[in-house]
LOKETOR-914883 format. One record per residue (C-alpha): residue in three letters; chain; x, y, z. Coordinates in steps of 0.02 Angstrom, whole numbers, padded with zeros to 5 digits. Example, Ala and Ser with C-alpha at 12.3 -4.5 7.8 and 13.67 -1.06 7.14 Angstrom:
# LOKETOR-914883
  lumza  vexlo      c1      c2      c3
    Ala      A   00615  -00225   00390
    Ser      A   00684  -00053   00357
# end
This chain:
# LOKETOR-914883
  lumza  vexlo      c1      c2      c3
    Asp      A  -00846   00521  -00021
    Thr      A  -00738   00338  -00025
    Leu      A  -00589   00327   00085
    Ser      A  -00461   00238  -00034
    Ala      A  -00344   00103   00114
    Asn      A  -00181   00198   00139
    Ala      A  -00222   00342   00081
    Thr      A  -00211   00553   00162
    Leu      A  -00392   00608   00111
    Thr      A  -00495   00738   00204
    Val      A  -00705   00668   00222
    Gln      A  -00805   00810   00275
    Gly      A  -00700   00896   00395
    Leu      A  -00592   00742   00460
    Ser      A  -00399   00775   00508
    Lys      A  -00299   00722   00373
    Ser      A  -00217   00569   00436
    Thr      A  -00182   00355   00365
    Leu      A  -00320   00235   00372
    Gln      A  -00310   00066   00337
    Pro      A  -00484  -00053   00365
    Tyr      A  -00434  -00167   00478
    Val      A  -00614  -00277   00518
    Gly      A  -00784  -00256   00378
    Ile      A  -00957  -00328   00455
    Asn      A  -01088  -00348   00360
    Phe      A  -01274  -00394   00415
    Val      A  -01342  -00498   00309
    Gly      A  -01512  -00480   00334
    Gly      A  -01653  -00585   00308
    Gly      A  -01834  -00622   00269
    Asp      A  -01904  -00683   00073
    Asn      A  -01757  -00566  -00012
    Leu      A  -01630  -00620   00064
    Pro      A  -01471  -00534  -00004
    Gly      A  -01314  -00590  -00086
    Ser      A  -01130  -00580   00038
    Leu      A  -00990  -00501   00010
    Asn      A  -00874  -00615  -00065
    Ser      A  -00696  -00594   00002
    Thr      A  -00623  -00520  -00159
    Asp      A  -00795  -00370  -00155
    Val      A  -00720  -00201  -00129
    Ala      A  -00832  -00120  -00043
    Gly      A  -00882   00036   00121
    Val      A  -00785   00191   00144
    Ala      A  -00666   00137   00208
    Leu      A  -00615   00005   00065
    Gln      A  -00558  -00155   00080
    Glu      A  -00587  -00340   00065
    Asn      A  -00651  -00494   00151
    Trp      A  -00800  -00436   00241
    Asn      A  -00853  -00540   00389
    Asn      A  -01033  -00594   00329
    Leu      A  -01140  -00611   00483
    Thr      A  -01339  -00705   00467
    Gly      A  -01466  -00696   00587
    Phe      A  -01453  -00601   00734
    Leu      A  -01342  -00703   00845
    Phe      A  -01182  -00680   00839
    Asp      A  -01076  -00706   00983
    Gln      A  -00903  -00802   00982
    Val      A  -00889  -00779   00815
    Ala      A  -00722  -00755   00783
    Leu      A  -00687  -00623   00623
    Arg      A  -00542  -00579   00487
    Asp      A  -00463  -00422   00454
    Ala      A  -00458  -00339   00287
    Ala      A  -00317  -00446   00251
    Gly      A  -00415  -00623   00273
    Ala      A  -00339  -00663   00422
    Ala      A  -00382  -00715   00603
    Thr      A  -00398  -00584   00733
    Pro      A  -00477  -00600   00921
    Ile      A  -00587  -00488   00883
    Thr      A  -00806  -00551   00916
    Phe      A  -00961  -00466   00897
    Ser      A  -01114  -00464   01011
    Ala      A  -01273  -00373   00997
    Ala      A  -01440  -00376   01088
    Ala      A  -01533  -00364   00923
    Thr      A  -01689  -00479   00899
    Asp      A  -01741  -00445   00746
    His      A  -01646  -00465   00538
    Trp      A  -01734  -00415   00378
    Tyr      A  -01689  -00352   00216
    Cys      A  -01689  -00159   00193
    Gly      A  -01723  -00198  -00026
    Thr      A  -01614  -00171  -00182
    Ile      A  -01484  -00012  -00148
    Gly      A  -01395   00029  -00344
    Ser      A  -01363  -00086  -00481
    Gly      A  -01292  -00247  -00343
    Asp      A  -01117  -00182  -00335
    Ala      A  -01042  -00233  -00155
    Asn      A  -01071  -00069  -00079
    Gly      A  -01258  -00092  -00117
    Val      A  -01234  -00259  -00070
    Leu      A  -01155  -00192   00110
    Leu      A  -01305  -00077   00127
    Gln      A  -01447  -00204   00106
    Gly      A  -01447  -00336   00260
    Tyr      A  -01502  -00270   00432
    Ile      A  -01525  -00304   00616
    Ser      A  -01638  -00217   00736
    Thr      A  -01724  -00232   00888
    Gly      A  -01887  -00281   00811
    Ala      A  -01960  -00130   00897
    Ser      A  -02012   00047   00835
    Leu      A  -01938   00161   01007
    Asp      A  -01797  -00006   01073
    Pro      A  -01628   00033   01100
    Phe      A  -01497  -00078   01061
    Ser      A  -01324  -00119   01091
    Leu      A  -01190  -00180   00978
    Thr      A  -01030  -00242   01030
    Leu      A  -00845  -00290   00994
    Asn      A  -00768  -00392   01101
    Asn      A  -00548  -00407   01118
    Val      A  -00513  -00266   01015
    Pro      A  -00303  -00234   01027
    Ala      A  -00257  -00072   01094
    Gly      A  -00237   00055   00961
    Asn      A  -00342   00216   00894
    Tyr      A  -00477   00195   00781
    Ser      A  -00621   00259   00662
    Val      A  -00809   00143   00682
    Ile      A  -00906   00185   00548
    Val      A  -01092   00125   00553
    Tyr      A  -01205   00101   00416
    Ser      A  -01398   00144   00406
    Val      A  -01517   00181   00276
    Gly      A  -01644   00161   00374
    Phe      A  -01814   00058   00403
    Pro      A  -01936   00057   00300
    Phe      A  -01826   00072   00158
    Gln      A  -01931   00224   00067
    Ala      A  -01840   00348  -00010
    Ser      A  -01979   00482   00047
    Tyr      A  -01928   00455   00240
    Glu      A  -01809   00550   00342
    Glu      A  -01778   00442   00511
    Thr      A  -01652   00499   00682
    Phe      A  -01576   00413   00761
    Ser      A  -01443   00415   00912
    Leu      A  -01268   00328   00921
    Thr      A  -01134   00321   01076
    Gly      A  -00961   00253   01050
    Ala      A  -00809   00216   01135
    Ser      A  -00742   00399   01181
    Val      A  -00890   00487   01102
    Ser      A  -00963   00610   01197
    Pro      A  -01101   00698   01176
    Thr      A  -01240   00575   01092
    Leu      A  -01243   00604   00900
    His      A  -01420   00618   00820
    Val      A  -01404   00583   00639
    Lys      A  -01543   00550   00495
    Ala      A  -01501   00386   00406
    Glu      A  -01607   00443   00209
    Ser      A  -01648   00289   00128
    Gly      A  -01561   00280  -00034
    Leu      A  -01439   00403  -00053
    Glu      A  -01388   00333  -00255
    Phe      A  -01315   00419  -00387
    Asn      A  -01309   00347  -00571
    Gly      A  -01391   00171  -00482
    Ser      A  -01254   00149  -00355
    Pro      A  -01243   00201  -00185
    Ile      A  -01125   00356  -00129
    Phe      A  -01096   00360   00045
    Arg      A  -01125   00537   00146
    Arg      A  -01069   00557   00311
    Met      A  -01190   00609   00461
    Thr      A  -01109   00737   00572
    Ser      A  -01273   00838   00650
    Thr      A  -01301   00853   00835
    Asp      A  -01473   00917   00810
    Glu      A  -01617   00802   00848
    Asn      A  -01714   00947   00726
    Asn      A  -01584   00976   00599
    Arg      A  -01686   00911   00433
    Gly      A  -01566   00926   00322
    Ala      A  -01430   00798   00392
    Leu      A  -01448   00668   00283
    Gly      A  -01330   00537   00266
    Asn      A  -01302   00348   00271
    Tyr      A  -01158   00307   00381
    Val      A  -01087   00417   00561
    Gln      A  -00908   00373   00576
    Phe      A  -00835   00408   00769
    Asp      A  -00659   00460   00763
    Asn      A  -00539   00431   00909
    Val      A  -00593   00266   00964
    Arg      A  -00490   00189   01123
    Pro      A  -00572  -00010   01183
    Ala      A  -00605   00001   01353
    Ala      A  -00463  -00093   01469
    Asp      A  -00535  -00268   01444
    Gly      A  -00542  -00234   01249
    Ser      A  -00748  -00175   01220
    Val      A  -00787  -00060   01104
    Ala      A  -00980  -00004   01136
    Ile      A  -01086   00060   01009
    Ser      A  -01294   00106   01073
    Ala      A  -01429   00133   00944
    Ala      A  -01611   00201   00951
    Trp      A  -01748   00297   00868
    Ala      A  -01775   00480   00964
    Ser      A  -01956   00464   01010
    Ser      A  -02007   00644   00927
    Lys      A  -01965   00579   00750
    Val      A  -02035   00372   00762
    Gly      A  -02173   00353   00646
    Asn      A  -02254   00189   00646
    Gly      A  -02176   00024   00617
    His      A  -01967   00103   00618
    Gln      A  -01845   00015   00708
    Pro      A  -01641   00073   00731
    Ala      A  -01584  -00040   00615
    Ile      A  -01391  -00042   00575
    Asn      A  -01299  -00133   00419
    Gly      A  -01137  -00130   00436
    Ile      A  -00970  -00105   00561
    Gln      A  -00819  -00054   00497
    Leu      A  -00671  -00030   00621
    Val      A  -00534   00064   00522
    Arg      A  -00343   00085   00612
    Val      A  -00286   00249   00613
    Val      A  -00097   00241   00579
    Glu      A   00026   00354   00695
    Ala      A   00121   00446   00602
    Pro      A   00331   00424   00661
    Thr      A   00378   00513   00775
    Ala      A   00510   00693   00728
    Pro      A   00649   00700   00670
    Ser      A   00545   00663   00506
    Lys      A   00672   00555   00356
    Lys      A   00711   00647   00244
    Ile      A   00647   00562   00038
    Ala      A   00734   00640  -00121
    Trp      A   00564   00618  -00272
    Val      A   00636   00595  -00434
    Ser      A   00504   00620  -00559
    Phe      A   00443   00730  -00738
    His      A   00363   00825  -00615
    Gly      A   00474   00952  -00490
    Ala      A   00378   01058  -00414
    Ala      A   00344   01056  -00236
    Asp      A   00163   01089  -00247
    Asp      A   00178   00936  -00336
    Ala      A   00073   01027  -00499
    Pro      A   00056   00918  -00656
    Thr      A   00191   00936  -00831
    Thr      A   00100   01052  -00923
    Ala      A   00091   00907  -01059
    Ala      A   00023   00808  -00904
    Ala      A  -00109   00928  -00863
    Ala      A  -00174   00951  -01053
    Val      A  -00241   00757  -01035
    Gly      A  -00331   00817  -00865
    Phe      A  -00211   00795  -00685
    Thr      A  -00227   00952  -00578
    Lys      A  -00075   00856  -00470
    Ala      A   00064   00759  -00542
    Pro      A   00001   00577  -00583
    Asp      A   00135   00534  -00483
    Ala      A   00062   00611  -00309
    Ala      A  -00021   00454  -00223
    Tyr      A   00151   00407  -00182
    Thr      A   00231   00566  -00120
    Asp      A   00033   00581  -00024
    Leu      A   00064   00413   00060
    Leu      A   00251   00464   00133
    Lys      A   00195   00638   00188
    Ala      A   00029   00537   00284
    Asn      A   00175   00432   00359
    Gly      A   00285   00558   00420
    Tyr      A   00423   00583   00307
    Ala      A   00473   00724   00220
    Val      A   00484   00735   00059
    Thr      A   00566   00845  -00092
    Arg      A   00546   00824  -00265
    Phe      A   00680   00835  -00371
    Leu      A   00664   00826  -00585
    Ser      A   00729   00692  -00685
    Arg      A   00835   00748  -00805
    Asp      A   00967   00725  -00930
    Glu      A   01135   00736  -00833
    Ala      A   01077   00785  -00676
    Asp      A   01177   00851  -00538
    Leu      A   01140   00724  -00412
    Ser      A   01242   00831  -00292
    Ser      A   01076   00913  -00198
    Leu      A   01029   00757  -00169
    Ser      A   01162   00717  -00027
    Ser      A   01030   00773   00137
    Ala      A   00917   00628   00077
    Asp      A   00892   00480   00188
    Leu      A   00830   00393   00053
    Val      A   00815   00406  -00126
    Ile      A   00636   00347  -00255
    Ile      A   00626   00343  -00433
    Ser      A   00484   00344  -00463
    Arg      A   00394   00259  -00630
    Ser      A   00367   00442  -00655
    Val      A   00526   00467  -00779
    Ala      A   00621   00452  -00964
    Ser      A   00724   00320  -00970
    Gly      A   00810   00424  -01090
    His      A   00870   00525  -00920
    Tyr      A   01002   00367  -00876
    Gln      A   01065   00300  -01039
    Gln      A   01224   00381  -01076
    Ala      A   01374   00321  -00997
    Ser      A   01410   00483  -00864
    Glu      A   01219   00458  -00835
    Thr      A   01218   00256  -00765
    Ala      A   01395   00296  -00683
    Ala      A   01315   00458  -00591
    Trp      A   01133   00361  -00535
    Asn      A   01231   00169  -00519
    Gly      A   01360   00243  -00388
    Leu      A   01267   00352  -00274
    Ala      A   01300   00302  -00097
    Lys      A   01134   00337  -00034
    Pro      A   01004   00187  -00048
    Val      A   00896   00207  -00184
    Met      A   00739   00135  -00227
    Ile      A   00686   00128  -00404
    Met      A   00485   00123  -00437
    Gly      A   00493   00102  -00661
    Gly      A   00559  -00064  -00752
    Tyr      A   00617   00048  -00925
    Ile      A   00776   00127  -00834
    Leu      A   00805  -00047  -00772
    Arg      A   00875  -00136  -00955
    Ser      A   01028  -00157  -00976
    Ser      A   01040  -00021  -01108
    Arg      A   00999   00102  -00939
    Leu      A   01046   00068  -00770
    Gly      A   01074  -00103  -00814
    Phe      A   00986  -00196  -00683
    Thr      A   00951  -00340  -00796
    Thr      A   01016  -00448  -00950
    Gly      A   00936  -00370  -01079
    Ser      A   00777  -00252  -01141
    Thr      A   00630  -00354  -01135
    Ile      A   00445  -00283  -01042
    Pro      A   00287  -00340  -01043
    Asp      A   00144  -00234  -00972
    Thr      A   00041  -00349  -00838
    Ala      A  -00127  -00265  -00876
    Ala      A  -00199  -00325  -00739
    Thr      A  -00234  -00345  -00556
    Ser      A  -00092  -00428  -00519
    Arg      A  -00028  -00517  -00372
    Leu      A   00167  -00571  -00325
    Thr      A   00239  -00744  -00284
    Val      A   00384  -00714  -00130
    Ser      A   00522  -00816  -00112
    Asp      A   00582  -00760   00043
    Pro      A   00400  -00715   00141
    Thr      A   00523  -00689   00328
    His      A   00590  -00530   00221
    Pro      A   00518  -00369   00306
    Ile      A   00446  -00276   00175
    Phe      A   00309  -00426   00148
    Ala      A   00279  -00396   00336
    Gly      A   00086  -00423   00349
    Val      A   00046  -00481   00189
    Ala      A  -00076  -00648   00198
    Leu      A   00015  -00779   00065
    Ser      A  -00058  -00943  -00008
    Ala      A   00034  -01089   00030
    Gly      A   00119  -01051  -00127
    Asn      A   00164  -00900  -00060
    Val      A   00055  -00810  -00195
    Met      A  -00002  -00625  -00117
    Val      A  -00185  -00701  -00055
    Asn      A  -00243  -00499  -00098
    Pro      A  -00170  -00405  -00241
    Tyr      A  -00034  -00284  -00266
    Ala      A  -00094  -00181  -00377
    Asn      A  -00235  -00140  -00500
    Pro      A  -00279  -00069  -00667
    Val      A  -00309   00116  -00683
    Thr      A  -00412   00231  -00776
    His      A  -00399   00400  -00830
    Asn      A  -00522   00494  -00952
    Gly      A  -00592   00316  -01001
    Thr      A  -00470   00246  -01033
    Val      A  -00384   00081  -00947
    Gln      A  -00209   00104  -00955
    Leu      A  -00084  -00033  -00979
    Gly      A  -00003  -00084  -00797
    Ile      A   00140  -00115  -00734
    Ser      A   00306  -00140  -00842
    Val      A   00382  -00303  -00788
    Asn      A   00568  -00341  -00840
    Thr      A   00573  -00532  -00882
    Asp      A   00762  -00543  -00898
    Ala      A   00878  -00653  -00822
    Leu      A   00965  -00540  -00710
    Pro      A   01152  -00499  -00668
    Ser      A   01230  -00598  -00533
    Gly      A   01212  -00464  -00395
    Gly      A   01032  -00448  -00412
    Lys      A   00920  -00547  -00303
    Ala      A   00728  -00573  -00336
    Leu      A   00605  -00557  -00184
    Ala      A   00462  -00550  -00267
    Val      A   00399  -00598  -00463
    Asn      A   00244  -00560  -00559
    Ala      A   00122  -00708  -00543
    Ala      A   00024  -00795  -00676
    Val      A  -00008  -00592  -00772
    Gly      A   00002  -00616  -00930
    Gly      A   00172  -00611  -01028
    Ala      A   00261  -00528  -00872
    Asn      A   00226  -00693  -00781
    Gly      A   00385  -00722  -00683
    Gly      A   00464  -00561  -00702
    Met      A   00550  -00471  -00572
    Val      A   00421  -00342  -00484
    Val      A   00522  -00319  -00309
    Gly      A   00708  -00356  -00305
    Glu      A   00902  -00320  -00204
    Trp      A   01076  -00251  -00239
    Glu      A   01185  -00205  -00125
    Ser      A   01306  -00113  -00113
    Gly      A   01472  -00157  -00240
    Ala      A   01364  -00269  -00338
    Arg      A   01391  -00258  -00538
    Leu      A   01280  -00239  -00645
    Ala      A   01266  -00266  -00834
    Asn      A   01249  -00097  -00924
    Thr      A   01398  -00073  -01047
    Pro      A   01517  -00029  -00982
    Pro      A   01470  -00111  -00812
    Ser      A   01439  -00008  -00660
    Thr      A   01495  -00048  -00469
    Leu      A   01343   00009  -00348
    Gly      A   01397   00120  -00217
    Gly      A   01239   00090  -00127
    His      A   01108  -00017  -00073
    Arg      A   00977  -00026  -00191
    Leu      A   00791  -00102  -00190
    Val      A   00679  -00085  -00368
    Phe      A   00495  -00095  -00325
    Leu      A   00388  -00079  -00492
    Ser      A   00237   00005  -00456
    Gly      A   00145   00149  -00552
    Ser      A   00034   00131  -00728
    Arg      A   00095   00144  -00895
    Glu      A  -00001   00264  -00991
    Ser      A  -00105   00215  -01151
    Gly      A  -00186   00356  -01242
    Ile      A  -00111   00507  -01127
    Thr      A   00060   00584  -01131
    Ser      A   00215   00498  -01072
    Glu      A   00225   00610  -00942
    Ala      A   00072   00552  -00858
    Ala      A   00174   00386  -00838
    Gly      A   00175   00307  -00644
    Ile      A  -00012   00314  -00608
    Tyr      A  -00054   00254  -00418
    Asp      A  -00110   00084  -00438
    Leu      A  -00063   00022  -00281
    Ala      A  -00214  -00125  -00192
    Pro      A  -00223  -00102   00026
    Asp      A  -00068  -00224   00039
    Gly      A   00024  -00173  -00123
    Ala      A   00020   00011   00004
    Lys      A   00068  -00070   00151
    Met      A   00215  -00138   00051
    Phe      A   00272   00016  -00019
    Leu      A   00277   00079   00175
    Asn      A   00372  -00073   00240
    Ala      A   00529  -00070   00090
    Val      A   00550   00134   00101
    Ala      A   00567   00085   00322
    Tyr      A   00687  -00072   00258
    Met      A   00789   00024   00158
    Leu      A   00798   00175   00294
    Val      A   00899   00037   00372
    Pro      A   01084   00059   00356
    Ala      A   01107  -00097   00279
    Val      A   01285  -00208   00326
    Ala      A   01350  -00255   00154
    Lys      A   01409  -00412   00138
    Leu      A   01573  -00465   00112
    Gln      A   01612  -00566  -00041
    Phe      A   01703  -00565  -00211
    Thr      A   01624  -00501  -00361
    Ser      A   01737  -00538  -00503
    Thr      A   01916  -00607  -00522
    Thr      A   02038  -00627  -00659
    Ile      A   02194  -00628  -00708
    Thr      A   02259  -00533  -00849
    Ser      A   02448  -00543  -00940
    Gly      A   02522  -00643  -00770
    Asn      A   02405  -00513  -00677
    Leu      A   02268  -00582  -00553
    Lys      A   02149  -00451  -00507
    Leu      A   02015  -00439  -00379
    Glu      A   01838  -00329  -00338
    Trp      A   01736  -00390  -00191
    Ser      A   01595  -00278  -00112
    Gly      A   01549  -00252   00074
    Gly      A   01741  -00166   00109
    Gly      A   01842  -00279   00234
    Thr      A   02022  -00312   00233
    Leu      A   02121  -00438   00106
    Glu      A   02229  -00582   00182
    Ser      A   02348  -00654   00101
    Ala      A   02418  -00839   00126
    Thr      A   02510  -00978   00007
    Ser      A   02390  -01100   00092
    Leu      A   02219  -01135   00150
    Thr      A   02318  -01170   00344
    Gly      A   02477  -01075   00332
    Val      A   02461  -00882   00401
    Trp      A   02358  -00746   00347
    Ser      A   02417  -00587   00325
    Ala      A   02336  -00417   00297
    Val      A   02383  -00363   00106
    Ala      A   02442  -00184   00134
    Gly      A   02352  -00017   00080
    Ala      A   02228  -00176  -00036
    Ala      A   02069  -00101  -00089
    Ser      A   01958  -00148  -00229
    Pro      A   02022  -00183  -00346
    His      A   02151  -00240  -00298
    Thr      A   02313  -00303  -00429
    Ala      A   02428  -00412  -00356
    Pro      A   02569  -00522  -00477
    Ala      A   02499  -00696  -00533
    Ser      A   02676  -00789  -00506
    Asp      A   02709  -00878  -00342
    Ala      A   02647  -01080  -00344
    Ala      A   02522  -01053  -00219
    Arg      A   02431  -00894  -00159
    Phe      A   02244  -00887  -00073
    Tyr      A   02153  -00730  -00033
    Arg      A   02019  -00686   00102
    Leu      A   01892  -00551   00160
    Arg      A   01896  -00533   00329
    Arg      A   01806  -00412   00457
    Pro      A   01862  -00367   00629
# end
């Protein structure tokens, strides 16, 4: 029952939506056995996030809270609590166990108390409140009520201490509205469709129901999580063609992938993420000599990591794919090699095989909006994490480390992960750029490389491309898709000039009008009928050329 960030999931009746962790509060507690705080890189909670705010004691006014990316927020927290303590050791000391250890309360059995998030930006949120109850004994079932902004009626639920599985706490949502329903056990309650009041506050109250209170019981809150509910883009949906081994409309895996335990296409989490954000996604089967005419209705083509590079190596195949006028995102490094589509000048391609962060060359680029960067422009939080299948850790992102041809620009490179360090992970090419394949291709449209999806290990190659993005990586992926859907104005530039047998051959990108003059200060005239490539006699004593848009 754990939500991964930016994933489309249904949890105990929740409608499908894209949830982005925003602010998490971990009450550290107190007492002789003071539990440890969560580290900034610890991932915990129902909606997985890092950078939990560790609040000690029970005086919290004016404590500025940071968000899941570690950035400052205007949000503060206040509570009418008078006690804080330690429930006991939960699980085997992992991050979720630490989250459920410390608590705050009123220190009295029946006294309700209020908790308030202040200065919350306008929007739609889910509020998750964690409670395992106190005293912390596995035999207790304890009833409390929580009310939150825009939530009615009051929810009467039961908190069962522990709820552990193999030594690690699991999360179970409490949904009963029947105070006398003894079977409604759980350790968190979630309020959906919560919108802050006019003053930016979100108020919650907690109290034990009097009929279920035993001696020494008190309402105890272990943590609070504020999660953004991302509204899907309004219709009409942009159409995305997803190119993959797995071409079935229902996201079914290939026979080979199903044989090693996949019940959905290994790359289905990417298409799920796109659908959750309002995009209309159609799968297109990658194959040799594919007929690309069916891609004509797509607004964006994305070539998954889950393809065979051999489908992109014949001269006819590279000409077709590189000549496509549609904007294209490419997620796999193997088809970028000079022996394939030619987006790199060689074939060196080590794997990351570890958690990766990126060094960003241009932090102002729209792809990196909302991503926390260090002073050296390295991602503060991970870009992608290792994934495991059938007990085997997969090999990570295959990163091209050879130089790019002159028309390419590396937007982000891998930072300090083995042999893949410094290799391009995000790169951009404009329409008209020349590539490094043989014979060289000229791009027919805007291209973006966005490497993601783990290389296979111990399983079929048709299982390559398993989703591996961390929350900030997923944010960049959605930013990249939105960026590629904005019509690009190609840069107006000469891409090649050669003289052969007394003739000058000019090639350029970005359209425009070719003009010439016999001196730089002379009269410039349009060259009649000129289009790239243009050949003219090199017989004049001097002649200058320029490109111009009206």
